[in-house]
Steps between C-alpha positions, in 0.01 A plus 500: 500500500645619167859617477557869557563668167803724468515759220848588382623769270799382294732791408678659792332257738579143399773632267763727643435872476861518366412297185468803269811677615765342267273555200419864594866573562614345175230643280485849653866541584429522874662366821185459700473290815175401663516790747480738197165361392285730714199506272302241320495708176829391343455731198504801732795366694695440178390834354357348184150527360237243600480400135873439473500303822199295391668417167819402683304278739302338218828419323671359811232365733503139384878473549489682836212287635661181374820579693344664809669438834282339765473714810713397796334224709194492273576151369517314828206694634274422203608135506408485863156642422415295188315223689361728773360778285367557149747721318330737255735732305320813376730727298477816293702333227322468169349163412727482194773411752315201642722232347814698594370534861397136525842393368672720761295333776604155369868580451524661844291227665249752639181329612161634390138403482387782266666773297304797370655780291268796486683751280408775753584591856145492632474150656195552719243325276724196461573488876130510578417247231756250635412566863856571598554515879835682515689685225877553458598813303778757440302783341387755762173619344402142414560384858289784643214450254491123543497526881221757500278366218543126561520524879789254518847538644770599251866434564697785338867419448701812586691653208626856439220550246205411718541721806208706629225456751285190483162403644477262790440202274840536339789332689852604397763224487864517422537149361342157443622369829301766687200439274507130581514570872210751472286254304570218751381732780190611307361180353130472458264297290237634256 
């Protein structure tokens, strides 16, 4: 029987949702904490135009992603899974960040079997193409769409910016320890 394939978002899932905070605070003269990030649209939260925020992100993304914090307990969990599951990272990051992303995985000793940077938030086509069995996500609308359109369970890591109702295929988790326990209880082969 082939290994079960796990699909994993990177930012806010494998990396800490707090990663952007020091950069946002420094660049926009704020004192934000994670609890203040109650929406995914950071331009709106910062009260800047989408264009200004996009330009800021374009200028800073490589540095931010190179220095991203790994989420609490993600490292031991992923290492525990590397021989038991196929780890497919599917991210909205642009492909121009592939080498930066791969280097981050190497420096932080994060195991992977495949990394795909889509440059867009819609991951459904890639998830179907790679026959992912379970997906791990932090973006609310992504989690809901993936669960409904791919008919697979989606673990949604709770953050202040992803609250709202979810369909039955979305399972909310507070941390990687809980996600590991859930996966152990819900193993199945393809």
